[in-house]
C-alpha positions as CSV (number, residue, x, y, z in Angstrom):
1,X,-0.6,33.8,-18.4
2,X,-2.7,34.2,-15.5
3,X,-5.3,32.4,-13.4
4,X,-7.2,35.6,-12.2
5,X,-9.9,35.3,-14.7
6,X,-11.4,32.0,-13.4
7,X,-11.5,29.8,-10.2
8,X,-8.1,28.3,-9.9
9,X,-9.6,24.7,-9.5
10,X,-11.3,25.4,-13.0
11,X,-8.2,26.8,-14.6
12,X,-5.8,24.0,-13.2
13,X,-8.2,21.2,-14.2
14,X,-8.7,22.8,-17.5
15,X,-5.5,22.1,-18.5
16,X,-4.7,19.0,-20.5
17,X,-1.1,18.7,-19.3
18,X,-2.6,18.5,-15.6
19,X,-2.9,14.9,-16.8
20,X,1.0,14.4,-16.5
21,X,0.8,14.4,-12.8
22,X,-1.8,11.6,-12.7
23,X,0.4,8.8,-12.9
24,X,2.7,10.1,-10.0
25,X,-0.4,10.3,-8.1
26,X,-1.3,6.6,-8.7
27,X,2.1,5.5,-7.7
28,X,1.8,7.4,-4.7
29,X,-1.7,6.1,-3.9
30,X,-0.8,2.4,-4.2
31,X,2.2,3.2,-2.1
32,X,-0.4,2.9,0.8
33,X,-0.6,-0.7,1.0
34,X,-4.5,-0.9,1.7
35,X,-4.8,1.1,-1.6
36,X,-2.8,-1.3,-3.4
37,X,-4.8,-4.1,-2.1
38,X,-8.1,-2.5,-2.9
39,X,-6.8,-1.6,-6.6
40,X,-5.1,-4.8,-7.2
41,X,-8.2,-7.0,-6.3
42,X,-11.0,-4.7,-7.6
43,X,-9.8,-2.3,-10.4
44,X,-10.0,-3.9,-14.1
45,X,-7.1,-1.9,-15.6
46,X,-4.8,-4.7,-15.6
47,X,-7.7,-7.1,-17.2
48,X,-7.1,-6.3,-21.1
49,X,-4.9,-4.4,-23.3
50,X,-7.6,-1.6,-23.4
51,X,-8.6,-1.5,-20.2
52,X,-6.1,1.3,-19.1
53,X,-7.4,3.4,-22.0
54,X,-11.0,2.6,-20.9
55,X,-10.2,3.6,-17.2
56,X,-8.5,6.8,-18.2
57,X,-11.6,8.0,-20.3
58,X,-14.1,7.1,-17.4
59,X,-12.0,8.9,-15.0
60,X,-11.1,11.9,-17.1
61,X,-15.1,12.1,-18.1
62,X,-15.8,11.9,-14.3
63,X,-13.0,14.8,-13.5
64,X,-14.4,17.2,-16.2
65,X,-18.2,16.5,-14.8
66,X,-17.1,17.4,-11.2
67,X,-14.8,20.4,-12.5
68,X,-17.4,21.9,-14.9
69,X,-20.6,20.1,-15.1
70,X,-23.7,21.0,-13.9
71,X,-24.6,20.2,-10.2
72,X,-26.7,17.5,-11.6
73,X,-23.6,15.9,-13.5
74,X,-21.5,16.4,-10.5
75,X,-24.0,14.4,-8.7
76,X,-24.1,11.8,-11.0
77,X,-20.2,11.5,-11.6
78,X,-19.9,11.5,-7.5
79,X,-22.5,8.7,-7.2
80,X,-21.0,6.8,-9.9
81,X,-17.5,6.9,-7.8
82,X,-19.1,6.1,-4.7
83,X,-20.7,3.1,-6.1
84,X,-17.7,1.8,-7.1
85,X,-16.1,2.2,-3.8
86,X,-19.0,0.3,-2.3
87,X,-17.7,-2.7,-4.0
88,X,-14.2,-2.4,-3.0
89,X,-13.3,-4.0,0.4
90,X,-11.2,-7.1,1.7
91,X,-8.5,-8.2,3.7
92,X,-4.5,-7.5,3.0
93,X,-3.1,-10.7,1.6
94,X,0.5,-10.5,3.1
95,X,2.1,-8.2,5.4
96,X,3.4,-4.6,4.2
97,X,5.0,-2.1,6.1
98,X,3.0,-1.7,9.4
99,X,0.0,-3.6,8.1
100,X,-0.3,-7.4,9.1
101,X,-1.7,-9.9,6.7
102,X,-5.4,-10.0,7.2
103,X,-5.8,-6.4,7.7
104,X,-9.2,-5.2,6.5
105,X,-9.4,-2.5,3.8
106,X,-12.1,-0.5,2.2
107,X,-12.6,2.3,-0.4
108,X,-14.9,4.1,1.6
109,X,-12.3,4.2,4.5
110,X,-12.0,8.2,5.1
111,X,-8.5,7.9,5.8
112,X,-7.8,6.2,2.5
113,X,-10.1,8.7,0.8
114,X,-7.9,11.7,2.3
115,X,-4.7,9.8,1.1
116,X,-6.0,9.5,-2.6
117,X,-7.4,13.2,-2.6
118,X,-4.0,14.5,-1.2
119,X,-1.7,12.8,-3.5
120,X,-3.8,13.7,-6.5
121,X,-3.9,17.6,-5.5
122,X,0.0,17.8,-4.7
123,X,0.6,15.6,-8.1
124,X,-1.7,18.0,-10.5
125,X,-0.3,21.2,-8.9
126,X,3.4,19.7,-9.3
127,X,2.3,19.1,-13.1
128,X,1.0,22.2,-13.7
129,X,3.7,24.4,-11.9
130,X,6.4,22.5,-14.1
131,X,4.9,22.3,-17.4
132,X,2.5,25.3,-17.7
133,X,3.1,28.2,-15.5
134,X,4.3,28.6,-11.5
135,X,1.2,29.0,-8.9
136,X,1.3,31.6,-6.4
137,X,1.0,30.5,-2.6
138,X,-2.6,32.1,-2.6
139,X,-3.6,30.1,-5.7
140,X,-2.2,26.8,-4.2
141,X,-4.2,27.6,-1.0
142,X,-7.3,28.5,-3.0
143,X,-6.8,25.4,-4.9
144,X,-6.9,23.0,-1.9
145,X,-10.0,25.1,-0.6
146,X,-11.8,24.8,-3.8
147,X,-11.2,21.3,-4.1
148,X,-12.0,20.2,-0.5
149,X,-15.6,19.5,-1.1
150,X,-14.9,16.3,-3.7
151,X,-13.2,14.4,-0.9
152,X,-16.0,15.2,1.7
153,X,-18.5,14.4,-0.8
154,X,-16.6,11.0,-1.4
155,X,-16.8,10.3,2.5
156,X,-13.6,11.9,3.9
157,X,-13.7,13.6,7.1
158,X,-14.2,17.4,6.7
159,X,-12.3,18.5,9.6
160,X,-9.2,16.5,8.1
161,X,-9.2,17.7,4.5
162,X,-6.6,20.4,4.0
163,X,-7.7,23.7,3.0
164,X,-4.4,25.3,2.5
165,X,-1.1,24.4,1.0
166,X,0.9,24.3,4.1
167,X,-1.6,21.8,5.7
168,X,-1.4,19.7,2.7
169,X,2.3,19.5,2.7
170,X,2.1,18.9,6.4
171,X,-0.2,16.1,6.0
172,X,1.8,14.5,3.5
173,X,4.9,14.5,5.6
174,X,2.9,13.3,8.6
175,X,1.8,10.1,6.3
176,X,5.4,9.5,5.2
177,X,6.9,9.6,8.9
178,X,4.3,7.4,9.9
179,X,5.4,4.4,8.0
180,X,2.0,3.9,6.5
181,X,3.4,4.6,3.4
182,X,5.2,1.3,2.2
183,X,5.8,-0.1,-1.2
184,X,4.8,-3.7,-1.2
185,X,4.6,-6.1,-4.3
186,X,1.3,-5.3,-5.3
187,X,2.2,-1.6,-5.4
188,X,5.2,-2.9,-7.9
189,X,3.1,-4.8,-10.1
190,X,0.4,-1.9,-10.4
191,X,3.2,0.5,-11.0
192,X,4.3,-1.6,-13.9
193,X,1.0,-1.9,-15.3
194,X,0.5,1.8,-15.4
195,X,3.9,2.8,-16.5
196,X,4.2,-0.1,-19.0
197,X,0.4,-0.9,-20.3
198,X,0.3,-4.0,-22.8
199,X,-0.2,-1.8,-25.9
200,X,2.5,0.7,-24.7
201,X,4.8,-0.1,-27.7
202,X,2.2,1.3,-29.9
203,X,2.8,4.7,-28.6
204,X,6.3,4.5,-27.0
205,X,7.5,8.0,-27.1
206,X,4.4,9.1,-25.0
207,X,5.0,6.2,-22.7
208,X,8.7,7.2,-22.4
209,X,7.8,10.6,-21.7
210,X,5.1,9.7,-19.1
211,X,7.6,7.5,-17.4
212,X,10.2,9.9,-16.9
213,X,7.8,12.4,-15.8
214,X,6.1,10.1,-13.2
215,X,9.4,8.6,-11.7
216,X,11.4,11.7,-12.2
217,X,8.7,13.6,-9.9
218,X,8.3,11.1,-7.1
219,X,9.5,12.0,-3.8
220,X,13.1,10.3,-3.8
221,X,12.3,7.8,-0.8
222,X,9.2,6.2,-2.5
223,X,10.9,6.0,-6.1
224,X,13.8,4.2,-4.0
225,X,11.2,1.9,-2.5
226,X,9.7,1.2,-6.2
227,X,13.2,0.0,-7.1
228,X,13.7,2.7,-9.9
229,X,17.3,3.9,-10.5
230,X,17.8,7.6,-10.7
231,X,20.9,8.9,-12.0
232,X,22.4,12.6,-12.8
233,X,21.7,11.5,-16.6
234,X,18.1,10.9,-15.9
235,X,17.6,14.0,-14.1
236,X,19.1,15.8,-17.0
237,X,16.4,14.1,-19.4
238,X,13.6,14.8,-17.0
239,X,14.6,18.6,-17.2
240,X,14.8,18.3,-21.2
241,X,11.2,17.0,-21.1
242,X,10.1,19.4,-18.7
243,X,11.2,22.3,-21.0
244,X,10.1,20.7,-24.2
245,X,6.5,20.4,-22.8
246,X,6.8,24.0,-21.1
247,X,7.6,25.3,-24.3
248,X,5.2,23.5,-26.1
249,X,2.3,24.7,-23.8
250,X,3.6,28.3,-24.1
251,X,2.9,28.3,-27.9
252,X,-0.3,25.8,-28.0
253,X,-3.7,27.4,-28.9
254,X,-6.4,27.1,-26.2
255,X,-8.3,24.6,-28.3
256,X,-5.7,22.1,-28.0
257,X,-3.9,23.0,-24.4
258,X,-7.5,23.3,-22.7
259,X,-10.3,20.9,-22.3
260,X,-13.5,21.8,-24.2
261,X,-15.4,22.0,-20.9
262,X,-12.7,24.4,-19.8
263,X,-12.9,26.6,-23.0
264,X,-16.6,26.8,-22.3
265,X,-16.9,27.4,-18.7
266,X,-17.6,31.1,-17.7
267,X,-15.3,33.0,-15.7
268,X,-16.2,32.7,-11.6
269,X,-17.9,35.8,-10.3
């Protein structure tokens, strides 16, 4: 398998298995207390049994429009996200990490937008590398560079958006070292909703796989902050899950492995 025939961002985002990194990204995102406060107060995904499904579908549609749509479709998807962001603002209800109670938050804050962008990029690349195919350093650099425009379009500061993998990892290390990434009660409640949705019993094998991947691929310190235990047996189960998914992907036809939009997309020139 090679990513040489199409742009790396289209190829990575076209993989259905890239979704396997999204829950990890969400848990990292809400480990930022101001992001967690905004999601807890304004997101509907804990509102009903079907809310997580509806949210996932709308998020996937937006991702596919941005990755494979016409310029008009991309603009509509981005404006839809910006419209949601404009409604998300408030104040932290309780102190978490370095943030005092009453600290204001806004989904339009460039620093928070950058954190959300960076965690998603890192998590998607990690999922694709573990479940589909390793990426070369040049491919990871290209993925960061090709994805940067979306962060800027949503309000991140252009100069701050990482365009290389080393810049991305340096940014992540800096955020962890700053103390700004601190798992609070809201983040833990959101993580429970993400990993154990109300209708989860109806699809428990998929939920078990998702939970194993998400918790197993978290940075160890963040995993500890969430209170997840992780044993040598858990690590072995994670490798078994990864091996099974990787084997499945190697034999799946394109019609199943890739999103329809990715199969229709023309090669980059």
